[in-house]
Each structure stands twice: as C-alpha cells, then as structure tokens.
C-alpha positions as CSV (number, residue, x, y, z in Angstrom):
1,M,111.9,23.6,95.1
2,K,112.9,27.2,94.1
3,P,115.7,26.9,91.4
4,I,119.2,28.2,91.8
5,D,120.2,31.6,90.0
6,F,123.6,30.3,88.7
7,S,124.4,33.6,87.3
8,K,124.6,35.2,90.5
9,V,127.7,32.9,92.1
10,P,131.2,33.4,91.2
11,S,132.8,31.4,88.6
12,P,134.3,29.0,89.1
13,S,132.5,27.8,92.5
14,Y,131.1,24.9,94.1
15,V,127.8,25.3,95.2
16,V,125.9,23.2,97.6
17,D,122.4,23.0,98.0
18,E,121.5,22.6,101.8
19,R,117.8,21.4,100.6
20,L,119.5,18.7,98.9
21,L,121.7,17.8,101.7
22,T,118.9,17.6,104.0
23,K,116.8,15.3,102.0
24,N,120.2,13.0,102.2
25,L,120.6,13.5,105.8
26,E,116.8,12.8,106.4
27,L,117.1,9.1,104.8
28,L,120.1,8.4,106.7
29,K,118.9,9.1,109.9
30,S,115.8,7.2,109.3
31,I,117.9,4.0,109.0
32,Q,119.5,5.1,112.3
33,D,116.0,5.6,113.7
34,R,114.6,2.0,112.4
35,T,117.9,0.0,113.4
36,G,119.7,1.8,116.3
37,C,122.8,1.8,114.1
38,R,125.1,4.8,114.1
39,I,126.1,6.4,110.5
40,L,129.2,8.4,110.5
41,L,130.4,11.2,108.0
42,A,133.4,10.0,106.3
43,L,135.3,13.5,105.8
44,K,137.3,11.7,102.8
45,G,134.1,12.2,100.9
46,F,132.7,15.5,102.3
47,S,134.5,18.0,104.6
48,M,132.6,21.2,103.5
49,H,132.8,22.0,107.7
50,S,130.1,25.1,107.4
51,T,127.5,22.4,107.0
52,F,128.7,20.4,109.9
53,P,126.4,21.9,112.4
54,L,123.6,20.6,109.8
55,V,125.1,17.2,109.6
56,G,125.5,16.6,113.2
57,E,121.7,17.4,113.7
58,Y,121.2,14.0,112.0
59,L,124.0,11.6,112.2
60,A,126.5,10.2,114.8
61,G,129.6,12.0,114.0
62,I,132.6,11.7,111.6
63,T,135.1,9.4,110.5
64,S,138.7,10.4,109.9
65,S,141.7,9.1,108.1
66,S,144.4,11.5,109.4
67,L,145.0,13.7,112.4
68,F,143.9,17.1,110.3
69,E,140.7,15.2,109.3
70,A,140.1,14.0,113.2
71,Q,140.7,17.8,114.4
72,L,138.7,19.2,112.1
73,G,135.7,16.7,113.0
74,Y,136.2,17.4,116.5
75,E,136.2,21.1,116.2
76,K,133.6,21.7,113.6
77,M,131.0,19.1,114.5
78,G,131.6,17.9,118.2
79,K,130.1,14.6,117.9
80,E,131.6,11.2,117.7
81,V,135.1,11.2,116.2
82,H,136.6,7.8,114.8
83,V,139.6,7.5,112.8
84,Y,141.3,4.7,110.9
85,A,144.8,4.9,109.0
86,P,146.7,2.5,107.2
87,A,149.3,3.5,109.5
88,Y,149.7,5.7,112.3
89,V,152.3,8.4,112.4
90,G,153.9,8.4,115.7
91,H,154.8,11.8,116.5
92,E,151.1,12.9,115.9
93,M,149.4,10.0,118.2
94,D,149.3,12.3,121.4
95,E,147.4,14.9,119.6
96,L,145.2,12.5,117.8
97,L,144.1,10.3,120.6
98,G,142.8,14.0,122.2
99,Y,140.1,14.2,119.4
100,V,139.2,10.9,118.6
101,D,136.7,8.4,120.6
102,H,137.2,5.3,118.7
103,I,140.5,4.2,116.6
104,V,140.7,1.5,114.1
105,F,144.1,-0.1,113.6
106,N,145.0,-2.0,110.3
107,S,147.2,-4.6,111.6
108,F,147.9,-6.2,115.2
109,N,151.5,-4.5,114.6
110,Q,150.2,-1.3,114.7
111,W,147.9,-2.4,117.6
112,N,150.7,-3.6,119.7
113,Q,152.7,-0.6,119.1
114,Y,150.1,2.0,120.3
115,K,147.8,-0.1,122.8
116,D,149.6,1.3,125.7
117,K,149.2,5.0,124.6
118,V,145.7,4.8,123.9
119,K,144.8,2.9,127.6
120,S,146.8,6.0,129.1
121,A,145.1,8.5,127.1
122,G,142.8,9.8,130.3
123,K,139.8,8.9,128.6
124,T,137.8,5.7,127.1
125,I,139.0,5.1,123.5
126,E,137.3,2.3,121.9
127,C,140.0,0.4,119.8
128,G,139.2,-1.9,116.8
129,I,141.1,-4.1,113.8
130,R,140.3,-3.7,110.1
131,I,139.6,-6.4,108.7
132,N,140.1,-7.5,105.0
133,P,137.5,-10.4,104.0
134,E,139.5,-10.5,100.4
135,Y,136.1,-9.9,98.8
136,S,135.0,-7.5,96.5
137,E,133.0,-6.3,93.5
138,I,134.7,-3.4,92.4
139,E,136.1,-3.0,89.2
140,T,138.4,0.0,89.4
141,A,141.6,-1.3,91.2
142,L,142.4,2.3,92.3
143,Y,139.3,2.2,94.7
144,D,139.2,-1.4,95.7
145,P,140.2,-2.1,99.4
146,C,140.4,-6.1,98.7
147,Y,142.4,-6.2,95.8
148,T,145.3,-8.6,95.3
149,N,148.0,-7.9,97.5
150,S,146.2,-4.8,99.3
151,R,147.8,-3.0,102.3
152,L,144.4,-2.2,103.7
153,G,143.4,-4.4,106.4
154,T,144.0,-7.7,108.2
155,T,143.4,-10.7,106.3
156,L,142.1,-13.9,108.0
157,A,145.8,-15.7,107.6
158,N,147.1,-13.0,109.3
159,F,144.4,-12.3,111.9
160,D,146.0,-13.4,115.4
161,K,143.1,-14.3,117.8
162,S,145.5,-14.1,120.7
163,Q,145.7,-10.7,120.5
164,L,142.2,-9.4,120.9
165,D,142.7,-8.4,124.5
166,G,141.4,-4.8,124.3
167,I,139.6,-4.8,120.8
168,D,136.2,-3.7,121.3
169,G,135.2,-3.8,117.3
170,L,136.1,-4.9,114.0
171,H,136.1,-3.0,110.7
172,F,135.8,-3.6,107.0
173,H,135.5,-1.4,103.8
174,A,135.0,-3.3,100.8
175,M,132.7,-1.3,98.8
176,C,132.6,1.9,96.4
177,E,129.2,3.3,95.1
178,Q,127.2,0.0,95.4
179,N,124.1,-1.1,96.5
180,S,123.0,-3.2,99.5
181,D,122.9,-6.6,97.6
182,T,126.7,-6.1,97.3
183,L,126.9,-5.9,100.9
184,E,124.8,-8.6,101.3
185,R,127.2,-10.7,99.7
186,I,130.4,-9.2,101.2
187,I,128.3,-10.0,104.7
188,Q,128.4,-13.7,104.0
189,V,132.1,-13.8,103.3
190,V,132.8,-11.9,106.7
191,E,130.8,-14.1,108.5
192,E,132.3,-17.1,106.9
193,K,135.9,-15.8,108.0
194,F,135.6,-13.8,111.1
195,G,131.8,-15.1,112.3
196,D,133.5,-16.5,115.6
197,V,135.1,-13.2,116.4
198,L,132.0,-11.4,116.1
199,H,130.3,-12.9,119.0
200,Q,133.0,-11.3,121.1
201,M,132.8,-7.7,119.5
202,K,131.1,-4.5,120.8
203,W,130.6,-3.5,117.2
204,L,130.9,-4.2,113.6
205,N,131.8,-1.1,111.0
206,F,130.5,-1.9,107.8
207,G,132.9,0.6,106.4
208,G,131.6,3.3,103.4
209,G,130.7,2.6,99.5
210,H,127.2,2.3,100.3
211,H,125.4,4.7,97.6
212,I,122.1,4.9,99.7
213,T,120.7,8.0,98.8
214,R,120.6,7.0,95.2
215,E,117.4,6.4,93.7
216,D,117.8,2.8,93.3
217,Y,119.3,1.8,96.3
218,D,117.2,-1.0,98.2
219,V,117.2,0.6,101.5
220,E,114.8,-2.3,103.0
221,K,117.4,-4.8,102.4
222,L,120.1,-2.3,104.0
223,V,117.9,-2.2,107.3
224,N,117.4,-5.9,107.3
225,I,121.2,-6.6,106.8
226,I,122.0,-4.5,109.9
227,N,119.2,-5.7,112.0
228,Y,120.4,-9.3,111.4
229,I,124.1,-8.8,112.1
230,Q,123.3,-6.8,115.6
231,D,120.6,-9.6,116.6
232,K,122.6,-12.2,115.7
233,Y,126.1,-10.9,117.3
234,N,124.1,-8.6,120.0
235,L,126.3,-5.7,118.7
236,L,126.2,-2.4,117.2
237,V,126.6,-1.2,113.6
238,Y,128.6,1.7,112.5
239,L,128.1,2.8,108.6
240,E,130.4,5.4,107.2
241,P,129.3,6.8,103.6
242,G,130.8,10.0,102.6
243,E,129.7,9.9,99.4
244,A,126.0,8.8,99.7
245,V,126.0,12.3,102.4
246,A,126.6,14.9,99.6
247,L,125.3,12.8,96.6
248,N,123.7,14.9,94.0
249,T,123.6,17.6,96.9
250,G,126.4,20.2,94.5
251,Y,127.1,21.8,91.5
252,L,130.5,23.2,89.9
253,V,129.4,26.8,88.1
254,A,132.2,27.5,85.4
255,T,132.6,29.9,82.4
256,V,133.5,29.3,78.7
257,L,137.1,31.1,78.0
258,D,137.5,30.3,74.5
259,V,136.5,28.1,71.6
260,Q,138.8,26.7,69.3
261,K,139.0,24.1,66.4
262,N,141.3,21.5,65.8
263,G,139.7,18.4,64.2
264,M,136.7,19.0,66.4
265,D,135.5,22.4,68.3
266,L,137.0,22.9,71.6
267,A,136.1,25.2,74.4
268,I,138.3,25.7,77.3
269,L,136.9,26.8,80.8
270,D,137.9,28.3,83.8
271,T,137.8,25.2,85.8
272,S,140.0,22.1,85.5
273,A,139.7,18.1,85.5
274,T,143.1,17.8,87.1
275,C,142.4,20.5,89.7
276,H,139.0,20.9,90.2
277,M,137.4,17.5,89.8
278,P,140.2,15.2,89.6
279,D,137.7,12.0,89.9
280,V,137.4,12.9,86.1
281,L,140.6,11.5,85.4
282,E,141.2,9.1,88.2
283,M,138.0,7.1,88.4
284,P,137.1,7.8,85.4
285,Y,133.9,9.9,85.7
286,R,131.9,11.6,83.2
287,P,129.9,14.4,85.2
288,M,126.8,15.7,83.9
289,I,125.8,19.1,82.6
290,I,122.9,21.1,83.0
291,G,121.2,21.2,79.5
292,S,124.0,19.0,77.4
293,G,123.7,16.1,75.8
294,Q,126.1,13.1,75.1
295,P,128.5,13.8,71.8
296,N,126.6,14.2,68.7
297,E,123.1,14.0,70.9
298,L,122.6,18.1,70.1
299,A,123.4,19.8,67.4
300,Y,126.9,21.2,68.5
301,T,129.5,18.6,70.2
302,Y,132.8,20.4,72.0
303,R,135.4,18.9,73.7
304,L,135.8,20.7,77.2
305,G,139.2,21.2,78.5
306,G,140.6,22.9,81.8
307,L,142.7,26.1,81.6
308,T,145.9,24.5,83.0
309,C,149.0,23.1,80.8
310,L,148.5,19.8,81.4
311,A,147.9,17.9,78.0
312,G,145.1,15.5,79.4
313,D,143.3,18.3,81.3
314,V,140.1,17.1,79.2
315,I,136.6,17.0,80.9
316,G,135.1,15.2,78.2
317,D,133.2,15.7,75.2
318,Y,129.3,17.0,75.4
319,S,127.0,18.4,73.0
320,F,124.7,22.0,73.3
321,E,121.5,23.0,71.6
322,Q,123.4,26.1,70.5
323,P,126.9,26.8,70.1
324,L,129.1,27.7,72.9
325,Q,130.3,31.4,73.4
326,P,133.2,33.1,75.7
327,G,131.2,33.7,79.0
328,D,128.9,31.1,78.6
329,R,128.0,29.6,82.1
330,L,128.2,25.6,82.5
331,V,126.8,23.9,85.5
332,F,128.3,20.6,86.2
333,T,126.0,18.1,88.5
334,D,126.7,16.2,91.4
335,M,130.2,17.9,92.3
336,A,129.9,18.1,96.3
337,H,131.8,14.7,96.9
338,Y,135.2,14.2,96.3
339,S,136.0,17.5,94.6
340,M,136.6,20.0,97.6
341,V,138.4,17.3,99.6
342,K,140.6,16.5,96.3
343,N,141.3,19.6,94.7
344,H,144.7,21.4,94.2
345,M,146.2,24.4,92.9
346,F,148.7,23.1,90.1
347,N,150.1,25.6,87.9
348,G,148.9,28.3,90.5
349,V,145.1,28.0,89.3
350,N,142.8,29.2,91.7
351,L,140.4,26.7,93.6
352,P,136.6,27.5,93.2
353,S,135.0,29.7,95.4
354,I,132.4,27.6,98.4
355,V,128.9,28.7,98.0
356,S,125.9,27.3,99.8
357,Y,122.3,27.8,99.4
358,N,119.1,27.8,101.1
359,D,115.8,29.3,101.4
360,E,116.1,31.4,104.4
361,E,119.2,32.9,103.4
362,G,119.6,32.2,99.4
363,I,123.2,32.2,97.8
364,K,125.8,32.4,100.6
365,V,129.0,32.6,99.4
366,I,131.3,30.8,102.3
367,R,135.2,31.2,101.0
368,E,136.9,32.7,98.0
369,F,140.6,31.8,97.8
370,K,143.6,34.2,96.9
371,F,147.0,33.9,96.2
372,E,148.2,33.4,99.8
373,D,146.4,30.3,99.9
374,Y,148.8,29.3,97.1
375,S,151.7,30.6,98.0
376,G,151.0,29.6,101.8
377,R,151.4,25.7,100.6
378,L,154.9,26.1,99.2
379,S,157.0,28.4,101.3
C-alpha cells in the first residue's frame, strides 16, 4: 500500500485513508452477508459525510442520536435512518419523523407521549424500546450505559409488557471497545431478563461498542451469536458500530510550534487535546505517534501539549530518536473516530482541516475552517 506523504497535507488536519476504511467496511459487509443481519454506521463515532457514499456501498444505513444526525444520514447517505435519544425534544419531532425509518424510545413514558404522532407520520416507522440489562463489563463509568442509576434504557423492573402493542423491537447498548466474548455474556443476561418478550419482536438491536475491525476480534463468535439469536427468536439483528467502522483509518497531522523546559522537555503543538482529540482527556486515551516510543524508551522524551491556555491541555509524554524542533511534523494514528465528531473551538483555536486519501485521487482537502465557522457558532 502506497504511503501517504503527510508533508503535503495542511497542519493540523485529520486525514482519512479510504483504502483502510474500505478494508473495515468489507469485513463488516461479510458479516451481513453471512448472517443476514444489518449493520449501521453510528454517526456519534464517525460523521465524515464525504465518505458516506462509500460507506453506503457496504452498510445498511446509519443510526443517529439527534435531529441533526438523522438529517445528515438521510441527506448524505439516503439508506436506512435509525434514531435513539434518552428523550426527544417535542418541537423537533415532526421534522425528525420525516427522516427516520426506525425510532427507539428510552422509556414507556416517551413511547406513550409520541406513539400517536409516529402512527400519523404518513409513512411506516418501526418503533423500539431501549432496554437496560443492568450488566456490562466497562471499566470507565463515563462510557458505561449500564452503570448504577443510569438514565439509559428501561430496566426489567420498569418494563411494562402490557404496553408493547406497536413496539417492533428492542435495543440494548452495553459495550465499549469490546470483543464478542463480552457480547456473549451480555446476551445471556438479556435472554434471562427479556427472552420471553423477544419472541414477540421483529428485531433486536445489539447497539454499539463492538470492536469488530480490531485485529484480535473474534468474528466467528459474533457470527454465531447473531445466527443463534435470529434463529431462536425468528427476528432480525441490527448492530450499530461507530468506532469499528473508522478504527485505524485516520490520522491527525500536527506541527511542533515551540520547545521549552520546565523540569523536563516540553513541546507545544498546533493541535490540542481538549479541542481536537477530547477523548485523550475524557477516556483517558493515549494516541500513538508514528516513530515515537513510550517515555524514556527512545533518546529524547517530551511532554506534548496543545496551544490553548487550558493548563491541562496535555496530550502525553512521548520519546523520539532525535530532539524535536519547531516545524517538525508529528502524525497521530487512529484519529478518525470520536475526533471530528467531538472537536470544538475553545479559545478560538481553529479546527483541523479534513482530508481524504485514495489511490485514484491522492490527497484531497475536503474542508478547511475559517473565522466565520467560529463566529457563526456564537452570534
């Protein structure tokens, strides 16, 4: 595979390699082909809509968590549009229903509030209830939908079987960057608690968090789980990964602006953890840099920081074979997912450009941001 010349892209910029994206999509499509399930792109993880025509060649559609995400999927991909939100905004509902094919409600209260509006939408919209199996294996509470007192989904104690008329399916989400053995254990709990209801359903949505395109992921186990559930309950399985679609497909290219010392060597970049890769602070997460090592592994160790005035805007400690100099390019890996969708302009710091690469077109700058993008958000 021909390497990308990162010296030719703007700095900073997100660069998505469409060759690697296609590789992920081919794997996901093979699971659809082998099982008959449907896989959706979760826009909360990856919403680079210039790639939607490519994604749409392989996946069944998108899943969204808001009016704007639903509209984006409807307009830019034009396939199935699903939506789930912890609660829907009343004045947005008419417009939202115009975009979606599936809508999942977080509670029976929400279902009862909006079911008549769904029925009168002028088209068939399948409806679901999100269940909370009260079981997960996620260590970071910020990303655990099933932590104690979670607002996400309806627990068995609050699940009213008398109100299922008009409900086509159930949805659960209990995973984050995990393998299919975790899904297997979750499915056991779902069956124990809601198995009697599944016989009445047309579909079951396994949610997201499936790290399907990771090298050590057990695809065969996932295929077996999907086929088992579909055969046992005579229903259709949906999966809605976001991260797995874009995993290891993108980069964040940055430049060293200055180097200094304060007890250790420091380097300030033209990118920012808080603005451009917030999962570094939230998860927390340590992105890899091409040609770097762990602290003190190579000859020169630096603490890399962003260019905002936030004291904690620190990316992490990295070592390099040569001293860093202003103007040096650094390339962070695996920066396609949960980066563009979460970035912001704190301090008025500009957003990285959005760039794609494929063998036919080479480097293609999709979008560069300007002052108007900043001022237009604030008014």
